[in-house]
C-alpha positions in Angstrom: 31.4 12.8 1.2 31.3 13.1 5.4 29.0 10.4 6.8 27.1 12.0 9.9 24.9 8.9 11.6 21.0 10.5 12.0 19.9 12.3 15.4 17.7 10.4 17.6 15.7 13.8 18.5 13.8 14.4 15.5 11.4 12.2 14.2 8.0 12.3 13.2 4.8 9.3 13.9 2.4 9.3 11.4 -0.6 6.8 11.2 -1.7 5.5 8.2 -4.8 6.7 6.8 -4.2 10.0 7.9 -2.2 11.2 5.4 -2.5 14.7 5.9 -1.3 14.4 9.9 1.8 13.8 11.6 2.4 13.9 14.9 5.6 14.9 16.3 4.7 15.7 19.6 6.4 12.2 20.9 8.8 12.7 23.1 10.2 9.2 23.2 9.5 6.4 20.8 11.0 2.8 22.1 10.2 -1.0 20.7 11.3 -1.4 17.6 13.4 -4.7 18.3 12.8 -7.7 17.1 14.5 -10.7 18.1 14.7 -14.5 17.0 14.0 -16.8 19.6 16.0 -20.2 20.2 15.0 -23.4 20.7 17.4 -25.6 22.3 17.6 -28.9 21.4 19.3 -31.6 23.7 20.5 -35.0 21.9 20.7 -38.3 23.2 24.6 -39.2 24.2 25.7 -36.0 23.6 26.5 -33.8 26.8 28.9 -31.1 26.0 25.9 -28.8 24.1 22.4 -28.1 23.3 22.0 -27.2 19.9 20.1 -24.1 19.2 17.4 -23.7 16.7 16.0 -20.9 15.4 12.6 -20.2 16.6 9.4 -17.4 16.5 10.7 -13.4 16.3 9.7 -11.9 19.5 8.5 -8.2 19.2 7.9 -6.0 22.2 5.3 -3.5 22.5 6.1 0.1 20.5 5.7 3.1 23.3 5.0 6.4 22.2 5.5 8.8 24.9 4.7 12.3 24.7 2.9 15.5 27.0 -0.5 15.1 27.5 -3.0 16.6 24.5 -5.9 19.1 25.9 -7.2 18.7 22.5 -8.5 15.5 21.1 -6.1 13.8 17.8 -6.7 10.8 15.1 -4.0 8.6 17.2 -6.0 8.9 20.7 -9.0 8.7 19.4 -8.5 5.9 17.7 -6.6 4.4 21.2 -9.9 5.5 23.1 -11.9 3.4 20.8 -9.9 0.2 21.2 -8.9 0.5 24.9 -12.4 1.6 26.3 -14.5 -0.1 23.2 -16.6 -2.6 23.6 -15.6 -6.1 22.6 -18.7 -6.4 20.4 -16.6 -4.1 17.9 -13.8 -5.3 16.1 -10.4 -3.9 16.5 -9.0 -1.8 13.8 -5.4 -2.2 13.2 -3.9 0.4 11.8 -0.2 0.7 10.3 2.2 3.7 11.8 5.0 5.2 10.4 8.2 6.5 12.2 10.6 8.5 10.8 14.1 9.9 11.8 14.8 13.1 10.0 17.3 15.2 8.8 18.7 19.0 9.2 16.1 19.8 6.6 13.4 18.1 7.9 13.0 15.0 5.5 13.4 11.7 6.4 16.3 9.5 6.9 15.2 6.3 8.0 11.5 4.9 8.4 10.2 1.8 10.2 7.1 0.9 9.3 5.0 -0.7 11.8 2.5 -3.0 10.7 -1.0 -4.2 11.8 -0.8 -2.4 15.3 -3.3 -1.6 17.2 -3.4 0.1 21.4 -3.2 -2.2 24.4 -2.3 0.2 27.1 -2.4 3.9 27.8 -0.8 5.5 31.2 -0.6 8.7 32.3 2.5 9.5 34.4 2.2 10.1 38.1 1.5 13.6 39.2 3.5 15.3 42.4 3.5 18.4 44.1 7.3 18.0 44.0 8.0 17.6 40.4 9.1 20.3 37.8 7.8 18.3 35.0 5.2 18.4 32.5 2.5 15.4 32.7 3.5 12.9 30.2 1.3 10.1 28.6 2.1 7.1 27.3 0.6 4.5 24.5 1.8 0.9 24.0 1.0 -0.7 20.6 0.9 -4.3 20.1 1.8 -4.9 16.3 2.5 -7.7 13.9 6.1 -6.7 11.9 8.0 -3.8 12.1 10.1 -2.9 8.5 13.4 -0.8 8.2 13.3 1.8 5.3 16.3 3.9 4.4 15.8 6.9 2.4 17.3 6.0 -1.1 19.2 9.8 -1.1 20.4 9.0 2.7 21.7 5.1 1.1 23.5 6.5 -1.3 25.7 8.9 0.6 26.2 5.9 3.7 29.5 4.3 3.4 29.4 0.8 2.6 26.4 0.8 0.8 
């Protein structure tokens, strides 16, 4: 069987708790990254090198970009309540799922973004000389990210 890597242009974003709501309107998702920081440890009498010890995991913000929505969506309503709300009301973190889709719109691989909450909402600049749609970006801080491979795809992937 021939293996083809998944394409990066067909994906969905789903907010946990909204099972029926899948937002496919995003043009870009970035920030699915985890990096282990290193802590240098210098040893007395050893001048040739410093030991590198594992440190904390660094997670950038998850960035979701899409054309501006005129109608309110569950994601926008949640972001608005967190960003524009007062701090007297607790922030309600949510988990999100980002899934790459195959040619039949079935998930091949997913990332669960755990305990996310909005930290920034921006609209790209407008310009009379531009020939593009208005794009909004939503940035989410999160606790961790978990990668999951669909079992059917796993069986068809070489080396698994």
